[in-house]
C-alpha positions as CSV (number, residue, x, y, z in Angstrom):
1,X,13.7,5.1,4.7
2,X,10.8,5.4,2.3
3,X,13.0,7.6,0.2
4,X,15.4,4.8,-1.1
5,X,12.9,3.0,-2.0
6,X,13.1,5.4,-5.5
7,X,16.3,4.4,-6.5
8,X,15.6,0.2,-6.1
9,X,14.8,0.0,-10.0
10,X,14.9,-4.0,-9.5
11,X,12.5,-4.9,-6.6
12,X,9.0,-5.1,-8.0
13,X,7.8,-7.4,-5.2
14,X,8.3,-5.4,-1.4
15,X,7.0,-7.7,1.4
16,X,7.8,-6.3,4.9
17,X,4.2,-8.6,6.8
18,X,4.9,-9.2,9.8
19,X,7.3,-6.0,10.6
20,X,4.7,-4.1,13.2
21,X,5.8,-0.9,11.1
22,X,2.7,1.0,12.0
23,X,1.1,3.9,9.6
24,X,4.5,6.5,9.5
25,X,6.5,4.1,7.4
26,X,3.5,3.8,5.4
27,X,2.9,6.9,4.7
28,X,6.0,7.7,3.8
29,X,6.2,4.7,1.8
30,X,3.5,5.8,0.1
31,X,5.4,8.5,-1.1
32,X,7.9,6.9,-2.7
33,X,5.1,4.4,-4.5
34,X,4.6,6.6,-8.2
35,X,8.5,7.0,-7.8
36,X,9.2,3.4,-8.2
37,X,9.2,0.0,-9.7
38,X,7.1,-1.8,-6.8
39,X,4.2,-4.0,-8.8
40,X,3.3,-6.1,-5.5
41,X,3.3,-4.1,-2.2
42,X,3.3,-7.5,1.2
43,X,1.7,-5.3,4.1
44,X,0.1,-7.7,6.1
45,X,0.7,-8.1,9.8
46,X,1.9,-4.3,10.6
47,X,0.0,-3.0,12.4
48,X,-2.0,-1.3,9.9
49,X,-4.7,2.4,10.9
50,X,-5.8,4.7,8.9
51,X,-3.4,7.4,8.2
52,X,-1.4,4.4,6.4
53,X,-4.6,3.3,4.3
54,X,-5.7,6.5,3.3
55,X,-1.8,7.1,2.5
56,X,-1.6,4.4,0.4
57,X,-5.0,5.0,-0.9
58,X,-3.7,8.0,-2.7
59,X,-0.8,6.5,-3.6
60,X,-2.4,4.1,-5.6
61,X,-5.1,6.8,-7.2
62,X,-2.3,8.4,-9.2
63,X,-1.4,6.9,-12.3
64,X,1.6,6.9,-12.2
65,X,1.6,4.2,-8.8
66,X,2.5,0.9,-10.9
67,X,1.8,-1.1,-8.2
68,X,-1.1,-3.6,-9.2
69,X,-1.4,-6.1,-5.9
70,X,-1.1,-4.6,-2.1
71,X,-1.9,-7.2,0.5
72,X,-3.8,-5.9,3.5
73,X,-3.9,-8.9,5.4
74,X,-4.3,-9.0,9.8
75,X,-3.9,-4.7,10.0
76,X,-7.1,-5.0,12.3
77,X,-6.9,-1.0,12.7
78,X,-7.9,-1.1,8.6
79,X,-11.4,0.5,9.4
80,X,-14.8,0.7,7.4
81,X,-13.9,4.4,5.9
82,X,-10.6,2.8,5.1
83,X,-12.0,-0.7,3.5
84,X,-14.3,1.5,1.4
85,X,-11.5,3.4,-0.2
86,X,-9.8,1.0,-0.7
87,X,-12.6,-1.0,-3.1
88,X,-13.9,3.0,-4.7
89,X,-9.5,2.6,-6.1
90,X,-10.0,-1.0,-6.3
91,X,-13.0,0.0,-9.1
92,X,-11.3,2.7,-10.7
93,X,-8.3,0.2,-11.3
94,X,-9.4,-2.9,-13.3
95,X,-5.9,-3.4,-12.3
96,X,-5.4,-2.9,-9.6
97,X,-6.2,-6.5,-6.9
98,X,-6.2,-5.9,-3.2
99,X,-6.3,-8.8,-1.3
100,X,-7.1,-9.3,2.5
101,X,-9.0,-6.8,3.6
102,X,-12.0,-7.9,5.0
């Protein structure tokens, strides 16, 4: 449950690769990021689509979001509009890196 992320004060690197999470859990995770200390978020191979991607972009654009690196490899459901939104978020926040976004 993403609400538990708020209570994990020492979790700075969260890797959930290869879990086929889909969009709904990612939306909940994105909602909790602003209250976390997560700096690295690994989401490769999770069946992430545009709904989850847009929720992540919204979270990353929030100045309170501490995430500096998001790994998104092998999530073919992320469409061109969502990819462009990630690139814009990265342009607005020079400390943010969105890796493996092809």
